[in-house]
N, C-alpha and C positions, 0 to 999 in steps of 0.2 A: 654281812655278806650280801652281795648283789647277785642277780642272776641275768645273763643275756644268752638268749637263744638256748634256755634250759641248761645253761653251763653256769655252775657256781663259781664265782671269782672275787678275789679280794686283793686290792691294790693294783689291779690292772685295768687298763682302758681299751675297750674293743670298740671296732667300728667296721662297718662294710667297707670292702675295698673299693677304691674309687679309681676307675681307669683312666680318669684325667690327669692323675698323678704321674703316670708313666712318662718317662722322659723320651725325648726323640731317639737317644742312643738305644734305650731299652727296646723301645717299639722296632727299631732297625735290625737290632740283635737278634730278636726272635724270627723276623722275615729271614735274615741272613743264615741263621742256623738251618732253616728248612732248605734254603738254596744251596748250601754246602752239602746237605745230605744227598740232594738230587744230582750235584755236580761231582760227586765222589771226593770231596775235600779240595777241589780246584778253586783256590781263591780268586784268581783272575775272572773265571768264568762266572763264579757266584757273583763278584762284584759287578760285571757287565750286566747280568740279569737284575741285579738290584737297581742299577742306574736306568734300566728300561722301565721297571716297576715305578720308579721315582717319577719318570717323565709322565707317566700314565696317571699315577694316583697321588702325586705331589706329597711324598712321604717326608720330604725335607722342607727346611724354611730358608728365608734369606740369611738367617743368622746361624744356620747349621746344614751344612752340606755333606755330601757323600765323603768329600776328602777329610772333612772334621770327623766323620764317623771312623774312616780309616785310621786317622791319628790316634782317636781314642782306643782303637783295637790294639794298636801298638803300645800305647801308654799302659794298658790295662793287662798286657801280656796275652791277649788272645791270637796275636799273630806276631810274627818275627820277621826281621829284614836281612837278607844277605845279598852279597854281590855274586853274580854269576861270573864263573871262570871263563866262559865261552864267549859270552856277549859284553862282560863288564856292565851289565845293568842290575839295577835293584830287584830283587826278587821278593816276593811277599807270601809267606806260607803260614798256615795255622800251626798253633803250638799244641802242646800236650793239654794245657789248659783249655783250649777250645775243644779239643777231642773230649775231654771229659764234659764239657758244657753240652756237646751234641749228644752223648749218652743219657745226661740228665733230662734234655730236651726230649729225647725219644721216650724216655720212662714216663715223663709227663704226659705226653701225648697219648700212649697207650694205656699205661696202668691208670691213669687219672680217669679215663672213661669207666674201668672197670671199677674203680673205688667208688664212684657215683652210684652204680648199679646195686652196690652192697653185695655182690655175689663174690663169695669165698675170700676170706682173708688170710690165706696161706698157714691155717693154723691146724693142729691136730685135735681130735676129740679127747685124746688123752690128757689129763692135767698133770701138771708137774710143778716143782718149786721153780721160784724166779731165781736164776743163778747171777742175776746183777748184769747180764750182758746187755748193754745199752743199745746195742743194734738191733736187738729183739723188741720191736714196738710195733704199734698199730695205731690207727687214726682214733681220735677219740669218739666215743659214742656214748649217748645219754645213758647213765647208770654206771659208768666207769667210775673208780673211786678218784677223787682230785688229787690225792696224794700219789697217784701212780703216773702223773703228768711229768713228762721228761721235758723240762723247760729248755735245755740246751738244744735239742732237737727242734723244739717248737720255735724257737727264736731263729734257728737256722732256716727252718721253711719260711719263716716271715721275711728274713732278709733276702733269700733267693726269690721269693715272689715280688718283692717291693723294689729290691736293689738299692735300698736306702738305709741309713742308720737310725731313722725315725722309728719310734716304737709304734707299730701299727698292727697288733696281732689280732688275727680274726679266728673263727672257730675252725676252720678248714686247716689252720697250721698246726693245731694242737695235736700232739700224739702221747700215747700212753705206753708204758712198759707193758709187756705182754708175757704173763707168767705161763702160757701154755707150752706144752712139749712140742719140739720140733724135731722131726726125724730128719737125719742128714741125707741129702740127695746129691748124686753125681750125674751131670747131664751133659750129654754131647749134643750140640745144635749144629745139623747138617743144612747147608744152604747150597742149592743148586746154581752155578754160575754158567750154565751152558747158554748158548746163544739165544735159544727159544724163551728166555727169561725178558727179552726185551722185543721179541717178535710181534707181529700181529697188533702192532700200534698201542702196545700195553706194557708200561713199566712195572714189571713184577720184581726186580732186583732191589728198588729202593724200599718197599715196604718189608721185604725180608730183612734188608740191612738195619732197618729201624727196629724191627723185632729183636735182632741180635743185640743191638745196642741197649735197648731197653732191659731185655733180660739180664744181660751182663751187669748193668748198673743196679739192677734190683738185688740181684745175688751178691754182689760185692759189698753193697752198702746195707743191705736188711738181713740177709741170710749168709754171713761170711763162713759158715760151717759147711755150707753147700759148695759145691765145685761146679764150674761151667767151662767147657772146651768147646771151641767153635771151628769146624772145619768146612772148607768149600770143596765142591767136586764138580768137575767138567770132565774132561778126558782122564784125568787123574784126580786124586784128592791129597789135600794139604791142610795143615793146622794154620789158622790165623791168629795172630796175637790180639789182644784187646785194642791196642793202638792202632791196628790195621783196619778196624771195622769201618770207620768213616770212608775210607778209600777203595772199598770193595768195587769190583767191575766185572761184567760177564766178559766172556772171551768167545772166540769162534771155536767153542767145544761142543762135543757130544755129551752125553749123560752117562757117566761111569758110576751107577748107583752102587755096584758091587764093591769098587775101590773105597767109596765113601763109608759104607757100612763096615768094611774090614778095618779101616784106620779107627773108626769110632770103637769098634769093639776091643781093639789093641789098647787105645787109651783107657777105657774102662776096666780092663783086666788089671791095671795097675792101681786102680782106686781101692781102698781098704774098706770102705762103708759098703753095707750090703745093698742099699737102694741105688739102683742105676738105671739109667734109661737114654734112648735116642730119640730126639725130635728132628723130623726131617721135613724140610720145606722144599717141595719141587713142584714143578708144573709140565715137565716132560716125561715121556716114556724112557725107560733105560735102553740106551742105544749104543753103548760102548763096552769094551772089555779090554784089559791090558794083560798081555800073557807075560810069562816070567823072562822070556828072550827080550823083552822091552817093546814088542810090536803091539799094534793095536787091532782089534776086530770091531768095525763100526757097521751099524745098519740102521738108519733112522727111518725105514719103511716098516710100518706096521710093528707087531710085537715079535721080535726074533725068538724063536724058542731057545736057542743057544744062550742068549743073554738073560731071558726071563728065568730059566731053570737056575741058573747061578744066582740070580737074585733069591728065589725060593731057598735055596741052599743056605745062604747067607742068613736068610730069616729063621730057618731051623737051628743054626749055628748059635745065634743070639738068643734063642728061646731056651737052649740048653745052658747057656750061661746066666739064665734069668734076667735077660736085658730085653724089655719090651720096647718096640719101635712104634712110635706114633707118627703116622705120616700125614702132613698137612698138604693136600693136593689141590694146587691152584689151576684146576682144568676141569672142564664139564664132559669131555669125551667119554661116552658110555663105555667103550672097550677099555680105556685106561682106568676107569673107576672099578670096571670088573677085576683088572689086574691087582690093583691096590686092595681090594677086598680080599683076594685070594693070599695076597702076600701078607696082609695083616692077620688073616686066619691062620696061616702057617707058623707066624711068629707069636701068635697070642697077643698081638698089640692092638692098636686103634687106627682108624683112618677117618680124616675129616676132609669133606670136599668143600672148600671155602673160597669165597672171592677175596679181593685184597682188602676190602674195607673192614672186615672183622677178623682177619688173619691174627693181628695182635692179641685181641680179646680172647679167642679161641685157644692160642698157645699159652696165655697166662692161666686161663681157667684150668687147662689140662695140668699144667705144672703144679698149680695149686691141689687140684684133686689127688695127684699122685704123691704130693707131700703129706696128705692125710692117712695114708695107708702104707703099709709094707709093700713093697713090689716084690 
């Protein structure tokens, strides 16, 4: 039996990850996924940005160009080609494989930072029997039984990291089965898509979009018994599907918080498990209501009592249904923070006043903490 980084191993060869082994394609793909997130899935715009970056930083070589990269994207199924009926020109669009890759990319960017901090591993304090669910796993830590290593998932992590069939397993790849009891959770994530999410020279919709993709990927792959529904709200609220997340954009909208919460509660009422919650990402004050006749009442000046009181009423209704609302407020205005504090007090929920850098970490930690207890 040999030991490497305090991990007992037998029959395996471990080595430190060598960044020099990353192919040009893999390096470009990482950059391209980031650009696709910022351009809301617009392939042509993302490629144009990639070409500009190539000119400045010499990302390609004489033997491998951007055109070679595009051809490889086509061969590997990340993009598809179709002929436009209007212009009779070839159009390149990202595929479901790329959409999945973007969600995994967001998960790695956000959840990977939390993993390093060792804060919260999404488990309950109550122990239970291991039901053999291989989706229920965690990162290997010193002291974990070696026979609990899930080699299929560990190897999958290795292949995802290296993009190669060569065996190059490192300690960060290894996961073990987690026999701790997990309470089921139904979550609705609300994302503000009002115009203020791109005002004042700050892009706030992209970080919110990344959080949604990462949270969706975490739940669907690691916690399949949990449910996640995602809604966006501007003048009105609507449900968006998993495949829609990379393409989310803001519009010329006001902020109809009431409509968002009402839709979220309608969704959660249909869920059978007891643990339910709403996570709301917003940067602006509620400024819009929709009446039964379809007309809108809008007021973006100050805090309109008619709109605010409706928000408080929705907070009370959610509390009666035992649905806490956690608000992640991307704003520093004292009067807005006061409103959110009163809103959270009325609901019995929580409020975080956060910048964009730690938005993902705060949402994941809140999700983890809520998983540890009955709501």
